[in-house]
N, C-alpha and C positions, 0 to 999 in steps of 0.2 A: 504493500500500500504506500502511495506517495504522500508526502507532507502537503497539507492544504493551507491556503492563506486567504483571509478576507481582505480584499483590496478596496472595497467600497461598501458602505452601508448607509441607508437613508430612511427616514421616516417623516411623514407629514405630521402636522399638529393634529392630534386626535380631537374629535368633537362631533358636531352635528352638521352633515352635509346633505340635507334633504333634497336639494336641487341638483346635486352632482350624480353622475352615473358611475358605475364601477370602473368603466374604461377611463373616465376622467380622473378618478382617484389614482388609478394605476399610473397614468401619465405624470401625475404630480410627484411620484416617487421614483419611477423608472428613469426618467430623463435626468434628474439631478444625480442619481446613482451612477449612471453611465458617465456623466460629466466628471464626477469625482475620480473615476477610474481612467479617465481620458480614453474612453472606448466608444465605438460606434455600435448601433443596434446590430449590425451584421456580424460583430465580433462575438456575440453571445452564441454559444454552440448548443446549449440546451437550457430549458427553463422549467422550474416547478412552481405551480400556481396554487396558492392556498385560499380557499373561500368556503364558508359554511352556510351562509343564509340566503344566497342568491336564489337557490332553488326553492327554498321554503317561502320566500316573500314574493318573488317575481317570476317564478316558474322556469328560471334558467337552470335547469337541473344538470344538463350535460354541456360539454365543450365550453366550459366557463372561461378558461384561460385563452382559448383561441378567439372567442368572441370579444374578450376584454382587450386583447393585445393587437389584433389586426388593425384597428384604427391608429395604433402607434407605429405601424410598419414593421411589427415583429410577427413573422409567420414563417412557414416552411420548416423551421427547426423543430426538434422534439419539444412539445409543450405537454407536460404531465399535470393533470388536475388532481389536487389533493383535498380531501375533506377528512380532518382528524380532530373535529371539535376544537376546543381551545388550544390544542397542541398543533394545529395545522401549520402555522407559520414556522415553528421550530422543526416540524417534520419536513417541510419543504427545504429548509436549510440543511437538514441531515442528508437528504437525497442529492442536493446540489453538491454537498461535501463528498458523498459517496461517488458521484460521477467523476470528480477530479481524483480522489484517492485511488480509485480503481484503474485509472489511466484511460478511461473511456473518452473523457473530454479534458480540455485545457482551461476553458473559461465557461463557467456556468452562472446562472442567476436564480435566486429564490425570491419569490414575490408573494405577498399576502395583501388582500384587499377585502374590505367588508363594509357593508351598509346594514347596521343593526337598527339605527334609529328610524322610527316610522310614526306617523300620526296615529295609527292604530296600535296603541300600546298593548292591548290584549293580544294582538298577533305577535308582538315582539316577545312577550314573556312566555306565550305558549310555544314559541319556536324553540325555546331552550329544552323543552321536553325531549326533543330529538337527540339530545346528548345523553339520554338514559336508555335503558332497554325497554323500548316501547312495546314490543311484542309480549314481554313478560313483566308488565308494569306492576302486576299484583305482587310479584316476588320482591320488587323494589320496595313496595309498601311494607311487606312483611319484614324485610331486612331493616326497616326503620320502625319496628314495632314500638320502640320506646320514644318515638318522635314527639308524642304528646308530653306536655310538661308534667313533671311530678308535682306534688303539693308543695314541696320545699322550693322548687323552681318557680312555681306560680307566686309564692310569697316573696321570693327574691325579686321577681319582675315587678310585682305590685309595689314593693318598697322603693325600687329604682324609679318607677314612674312617679311616685309621690314625691321623692326627693328632688327630682328635676322638673316637676310640674311648673309650667310657666316660665322656665328658663330657656327653652328652645327658641332660637331665632325664627321669627316669622318670615316667610318668603317676601322679599320686597318686590313691589310692583306686580304681585300676582293678581290676575284678572279673575273676577267672578265668572263662572261658566254660565253661558246663556242657555236657554231652553233647547236651542238647536244643538249646541255643543253636548249637552247632557243626553239628548236623543241619539246623537251620532255615537257617543261613547257606549250607550246601551246597545245600539245596533251592532257596533264593532264587536262587543263582547258576545252577543248572540251569534253572530256569524262564526266567530272562533269556536264557540261552544258546540255549534252544529258540526263544524269541521272535525273537532276532536271526537265528538260522539259518533259520527259516521265512520271514522277510521279506527278508533280505539274501543268503541262501545259506550253506550250511555251509562251503563252501570259503573264503568271505569271513570267516566266524567264525574260522577258523584263522589267516588273514592278520592279523586284528585284533591278534593278540598281538605283531605287529611294532611296532604303534603304542604299546603300553604295557600295563601291568597293569590289573586290574580294580578296584584300590583307589584310583583317582583319575581325574579327567576326562581324556579324550584331548587336550584343549586344553593340558594341562600339558606333554604331550610335544611339541606344536607349539611352545609357548613355550620349552621346553628346547632344542629344535633351533635355534630362532632365536637364543637366547642364546649357544649354542656358536658359531654362525656369526659373531656379533658379536665374540666373544672372539678368534676366529681372525683376523678382518679388522682389528679396531681395538685389540686388546690389553686390552679390558675384563676385569674379574676377578670372581670369586665374592665377594671381599671387598667390592667396590663394591655388588654386589647385596645383601649383608648390611646395608650402611649404609642403603640404600633401605628395606628391610624393617623395620629397627630404628626408623628415623625414623617410619614409618607407625604402628608399634605405639605409639610415644610420642604421636603425634597422637591416636590413638583412645583413649588413656588419659584424654584430656581431653574426650571426646565421649560424653555419656550415652546416645546412640542407637547406639553401636557394639556389634557382636557381641563383639569382643575388647577388653577394657579393661585389659590388663596390659602392663607394660614387658618388652621383650625386647632384650637387648644384642646388638651385632653378633656377639660371640663365641657367644652362645646361639643366634642364627640359624644360624650356621655348624655348630654342634654338633647341630642338630635333625636329625630323620630325613630322609634323601634321598627325594624324590619321583621326580624324574628329573633326571639330571645336567645342569646344576649347581644345580638348584633344590631347596631344602630346604622342609620343611613350613611354616616361618615365612615363607617368601617367597611362599606361595600363598594365594589367597582360600579361606575356609572355605565349607562347605555350610550353608545356612540359609534361613530364611523371612523375609518382610517385606512391607511395603506403604508407598507414598509417593504424594504427590499435589501438585498445584499448580493455582491458579486464575488465569486471565489475563483482562485487560480492555483496552479501548481507552482513550485519554486522557480523552475526554469522560465515559465511565462512571466512571473513577477519580475524577474531580473531583466528579461527581454523588454518588458514594457517600462522599465525604470521606476517601478513602484515599491521598491524595497523599504523605503522609509515609512510607508503607510500600511505595509502588509502585516496583518495580525494573524498569528499562527493558531490553527485549530488543534489544540492538544488532545481533545477527546470529543467525540460526537456519538451519543448513545440514544437509541430509540427503543422503547419497550412498551409492553402492555401490562395491565393489571392482572392479578390472579386471585383466586379464592384465598381469603385471609387464612382459612384453616389449613392451607397446604404447608405454609412455613411460618406464619405469624409475623412476617417481615413486611413492612410498608413498602410500596412501590418506589418511593423516593429513596429509602434506605438501600433497597436492592440495586437500583440503577446508579445511584451515586457511587456505590462501591465499585461498580464496573467502570464508571467514568474516572474515578481516582486511580484505579489500576491501569487503565489505558494511558492516562496522562503521566503516570509515575509520580503522583502527588497525593496529598492527604488534605483533610478539611482545614488544617491550620495553615496550609500554603495558599488558601484562597484569600486574596486581599479584599474582595468585595463580590457581591452577588446580586443578580436580578432573579427573584423567585415569583412563582405564580400565586399572587395574593388577591384572588377574586374577593376575599374578605381579609380582615386583619388576622383572623384565626389562621387563614391559609399561610401567612408568613410565619406566624408563631410555630405552626406545625412543621413547615419546611426547614426552618432553622434547626429543628431537632433531627429531622430525617437526614439532612445533609451533613450532620455531625458537627455543626458549628457550636452546639451546646448539647448537654446530655438530655436524654428522653425525659420529658416532663418539666424541663427548665426553660422552655422557650419564652414564657412570660417574664420570668426573672431576668433572663438574658437581655430582653428588650429594656427592662427597667434600669439596667446598668448603663445604658447609653451606647453599648457596643455596636448596635446596628445603625446608629445615626452617623451622618457625615462627621468626621473627626474622631469617631469611635474605633474600636479594635477591628471591626469587620463590618463595614457599612453594607446594609441590605436595601435593595431597591432605591439607589440614588436617583433614579429617574422619577420616582414617585410611585412606581409600581402600578399594577392594574387598578388599585383603589383610587388613584389620583391622576396618574398619567392617562388612564383610560384603558378600555378593553374591547376593541373591535375584533371579535373572535379570531378570524383568520390572519390578522396582522400582528397580534400581540407578541407572538414568539419572535418575530423578526424585529420588532421594536426593542425587545430585550437585547438582541444581537447588536443593534445600532448603539445602544447604551454601552455595552461592553466595549465595542470598537472605539467609541469616542473616549471613554475613560482610559483605555489602554494606550491610546495615542496622546494622552494628556490634553485632550481638546474638549473637555466637558465644562469649561468655564467655571462659574461660581459653585457648581456642585462637584468639582473635581475631587476624586479620592486621592489622598496622598500616597505616593509610592505604589501606584497601581501597576502591578506586573502580571498578575493572574486574576482572571475574572470567571465567574461561573453563572450560567443561566439555566434555570429549571422551569419547565413549562408543561403543565398537565392539561388533559382534556377529557371531557365526558366523565361519567361515573357508572361503575357497576357496583351496586351496593353503596358503600361509602368510600370506596377507593377509586382513584382516577383510572379510566379505561385505557388511556394512552399517556405517555410522558416522554419528553426529551430532556437530556442534560448535556450541555455543551461547556467545555472548558477552553478558554482562549488565553493567549499569551501576547504580551506587548511586542511591537516590532523589534526585531533584532538582526534581520538580514542586512548585509552590506553589499 
C-alpha cells in the first residue's frame, strides 16, 4: 500500500441554503478545493460522492453524484455514490484514500453535499428514521425498552425544569404563526404520517411516539437514553454535558465556517429548552445544509505537483460497522480506534487534538472514552478539567463540532477532515491548536440498537515532505 496525502480540503459555511441546489452547493466547495491544489477538473481521476437525503426529500435516489457534478464539467471519470448515514463523508474519504493507497489512481477526490433543511420540518425529522433498521423497527423499540424515564429521572427532570424556569432566553424576533402557517404545519405532519404509515404500518406509527416527539430527530432520544445510562452507571451529570456544549459553542465562535457563531455559557445551556432528558437544545446538533471536499494524492504526485509543503499525510484510515454488543462487549469506537492506532503506530496520548462525532454533547463525552483519551466513565470529569478546550491537554472539536459547526449529514465527515488539515498546517487562525502534529477524526453513522451502524476513524499527520 502506498502512502497517501491530502493536498487540499475545503468546506463551505454550514447553514440554511433553501434556494440552493445540491449541484450549486457542490460547486461552492469543489472549485475552491481544486484551486487550493492548483489542479484542473480533468486532473481528478476518480471521485466518491456522499449524500443521504436527496432521495428521501427530492426523489433523486440514484446517480446523485453524476447529476450533481455534470453541471460543473466533471463527468466521464468513475463517480461512486455513497450513502452511509452520518458517516458518509468520512466513508467517501476512506475510499478516495483506498484508491490512491492501492495504486489504482494518483489523484482522487471525496465530496459530500447535503440539503437537510426544509420548510416541512416533519419531513426533515422523519427522514432520520432511515438511519435505523426500518424493517425491524419493533426490535429497535425493544432494545430501548428502558427509554421511558424512571421515577428518579422524572424527579430529576422536574427539579431541573423548576430550577431554570424563566431563565431560558426567548427567541428574538420570533413571529407568531398565522392560521395559514398552522394549517400548513398540520398538513405537512399529516402527509408525513401517511407516508410512514403506508410504508412502515400504522401500528408502527403509533409505537413511534414511544421513541420521541416529532420536533427532533429520533437519534436525540437514543443519545438521551445512552446519556441516562451513563449517568446511572458512572455518576456523570447534566452539568458536565453543559460544559461540553458551552466549550463547543466557544470553539465555533472562532470558526467562520460554523453554522452557530455565538457564545453560550454552561448556565445558558442548562436553561435552554429540553429536547429529551437530559439533553437541552444547546447540546444538540442543528439542522442545516452544507458541502465539503478533499483531494488526495500519492507521494510521487505530491512532489511532481510541488505541493509538499501542504501535503498532510494519512497515517490511518479505518472503516467499520457495528456489531451485536453481546458478541464482545466492546464499543465500536473502542474497536476501530485500536485498529487505527495500530495502523498508525500511535496511541491515544500521541493525538494532539481530535474532531469527534458529537451529534449531542453526550456523543463527545462518550467518544473521548472510547478513543482512550480518558478512562471509561470519566468523560464528564475529563471535560471539567478543561483538557478538551483550546489551550487544554487534548482539544476536542476545535471546529465547534456537529453541535455548533453544524451537521449536514453527508458532508460532516469531510468537514472534520478540513479541520484536521487546517490545524495540521497551522492555518486555523484564532482556534489554532498549539503544536498540532497528529490529529484524529471519528465519524459515526446510523444506529443498530444503541451503537453506530457505521464508523470511520482517520489519523492525519502534519506536512513533513520536502
